[in-house]
C-alpha positions as CSV (number, residue, x, y, z in Angstrom):
1,M,50.8,-31.1,24.4
2,R,49.1,-28.8,21.6
3,L,52.6,-28.3,19.9
4,A,53.2,-32.1,19.7
5,I,49.8,-32.5,17.9
6,T,50.6,-29.7,15.5
7,I,54.0,-31.0,14.6
8,L,52.2,-34.8,14.2
9,Q,49.7,-33.0,11.9
10,L,52.2,-31.4,9.9
11,V,54.6,-34.6,9.5
12,I,51.1,-36.6,8.6
13,S,50.2,-33.8,6.0
14,L,53.6,-34.0,4.3
15,L,53.5,-37.7,4.0
16,L,49.8,-37.6,2.8
17,I,50.9,-35.0,0.1
18,A,53.9,-37.0,-1.0
19,A,51.7,-40.3,-1.2
20,I,48.9,-38.4,-3.3
21,L,51.5,-37.2,-5.6
22,V,53.1,-40.4,-6.2
23,Q,49.8,-41.7,-7.5
24,A,49.0,-40.9,-11.2
25,K,45.3,-40.8,-11.7
26,G,44.1,-43.5,-14.2
27,T,47.5,-44.9,-14.9
28,G,50.0,-47.5,-13.1
29,L,53.3,-46.5,-11.3
30,G,55.4,-47.7,-14.5
31,S,53.7,-44.8,-16.7
32,A,54.0,-42.4,-13.9
33,W,58.1,-42.7,-14.2
34,G,57.9,-43.1,-18.3
35,G,57.4,-46.6,-18.3
36,T,54.7,-48.3,-20.5
37,G,51.0,-47.5,-20.5
38,E,50.2,-50.9,-19.2
39,F,46.6,-51.1,-17.8
40,Y,45.8,-53.3,-14.6
41,Q,42.4,-54.1,-13.3
42,S,43.7,-54.1,-9.8
43,K,46.3,-52.5,-7.8
44,R,49.3,-54.7,-7.3
45,G,52.7,-54.4,-5.3
46,V,53.9,-51.1,-4.5
47,E,50.5,-49.6,-6.0
48,K,48.6,-51.4,-3.5
49,I,50.9,-50.4,-0.6
50,I,50.8,-46.6,-1.4
51,F,47.2,-46.7,-2.1
52,N,46.4,-48.3,1.3
53,S,48.8,-46.1,3.1
54,T,47.2,-42.9,1.7
55,I,44.0,-44.4,3.2
56,F,45.8,-44.9,6.5
57,L,47.2,-41.2,6.6
58,V,43.8,-39.8,5.7
59,V,42.3,-41.7,8.6
60,L,45.0,-40.8,11.0
61,F,45.1,-37.0,10.0
62,F,41.2,-36.9,10.6
63,L,41.8,-38.5,14.1
64,I,44.7,-36.1,15.1
65,S,42.6,-33.2,13.8
66,L,39.7,-34.4,16.1
67,V,42.2,-34.8,19.1
68,A,43.4,-31.3,18.4
69,I,39.9,-29.9,18.6
70,I,39.3,-31.7,22.0
71,V,42.6,-30.7,23.4
72,K,42.1,-27.1,22.4
């Protein structure tokens, strides 16, 4: 059980790192990959999905960490 939780934490942490690195602070995804520097007031499309996924992964990582402490 402990090994499964550790592997799950590792996978979630790698996904979380990737989600954070894809987001460029203060810019849209277009300018992160060499597009124009257009500024949007709100997140749209893929940006919104990545943003919400990042929040979900943070909460999931936190909950799995709590479970790991309890199982220990």
